[in-house]
C-alpha positions, 0 to 999 in steps of 0.5 A: 817687581813690575813698575805701576801703571800709568794712563794719561790722556788730554783731561785725565782726572787722577786720585794721586798719592805719595808716602814717605820713605820708610813711611817717614814725616815729609812734613816736619812743622806747618813752614813744610805745608806751607811750602808744598802748598806754594810748590804745588801752586806753581806746578798748577801754573807751569803744567796747567794742572786744575786741582779740585782737592788736597789734604797733606798729613804727616807722612804722606798727601792726597790729591784729587786733580784734571791734567788737560795736557795728559802730563801727570809723570812730568807733573808730579816728577817735578813736583816731588823733585821740586819740594824735597830739594826744598825740604832738604835744602830748609832742613840741611838734610839728604837722602830719599823723603818719599818711597818709590813712584807716587801712586794715581787713579784714574777716575774715569766716572763723574759719579765717584767725585763728591765720595772722592773728595769727602774721602781727602777731607775726612783723612785726618778725622779718620786719623784721630786728628779732629773731629771735624774736617773743618778743624784741620787747616791743612786740606781744602774742606775750609775751601769747600765750606767757607765761601771763597777758597783761599788758594787761587789755583784750587777749583771746588765749584766744579764739584760741589755744582753737581749739588745745582744750588745755590753756593750757599746750599752747595756748601751746606749740603757739603758740610752735611754729606760729608759729615755724615760719612765720618767714621763710616766705613763700606764699600764705597772708602774700600773701593776709593782706597783699593782701586786702580780705576774709579768708574764703571764695572763695563769701563774698567772692564774694557780697559783691563782687557785692552792694557792689563794682561790676565788681568794683572794692572801690575804687568801693564808698561809703566806709561801707556797713552789711552787715545779714547776710541772716538764716540759717534757723538752726533750720531748719539745726539741724534739717537736721543733727539729720536728717542725723545721725539724732537729735532736736532737741533732743539737739543742743541739750544740751551733751554734750561732743565730741557729734559731731552738735552739733559737725556743727553748730557746723562746718555754720553757721559754714563753710556758713551764714557764722555767726561764733563768737559768733553760732553760740554764741548760738543754741545755748548756747555759748561763742564759744571753744567753737563755734571748738574744736569746729569745729575738732574737726570738721574733724581728724575729716572727715580722718579719717572718710568717714562723716562726710563724706558726712553733710558733703556732704550739709548742703553741698548744698540 
């Protein structure tokens, strides 16, 4: 059988899962879970991982993370191998703890970030273990909803920032929306469960053409290093400036809620396929500001027909 598809590049974001061999438990008690989180903290520092969310279940775990150094496979090999050795040493056992290779879904669309984090946090609710995700200690839900995070290596702020409110407002809204999704089943959950790539259809189709012969993802070589095709960012920023009738220099100034600048964020993320970190480097902004600006622009699109026409002009080359 062909090995699972791996696609790696700097700042790639993934939903990673790994299950116990023959679905056996990989955490026998709370001490094992503490041991795993300690090992994860070391992996985060050692491999420069940026952890957005996690959930530890009895026989598997979920991680939502970014890899600035394009090193997912090395990082996960170390994490799984180190935890396995520590687990067997603690329980005086041997053999295989986790089955095969871990699963990694590439997340290329920031529009999935909130739902993906909620999918992780609602795992114990779907499993019937708790009624409220806040009752479950072994996920990052409490770190999203109760003020300061318990873990220095966990970065929920970038996800919560998409709400564009005060931190307290972000946490309240996140909890409300997450609880509203508890018990629901639908297209979003199914997409997260079954996807190989989470992102716009056009991006997924392009990846399939390049790396999926005959549309068979499993036929792709195990390690495919992707070099993102260079987007002529300068030219695209110029196009936005032209469509909105402003000078490019004005676009680059950090002015609060300046519509042409928000439009540039939106265009570079949604039409050009860049991540918030990349856009931030070009526009001189933090990734969280880019995500927030993109979200605000999306909200305005639904209310302002004139803005829709200008944005449609940008999407046509």
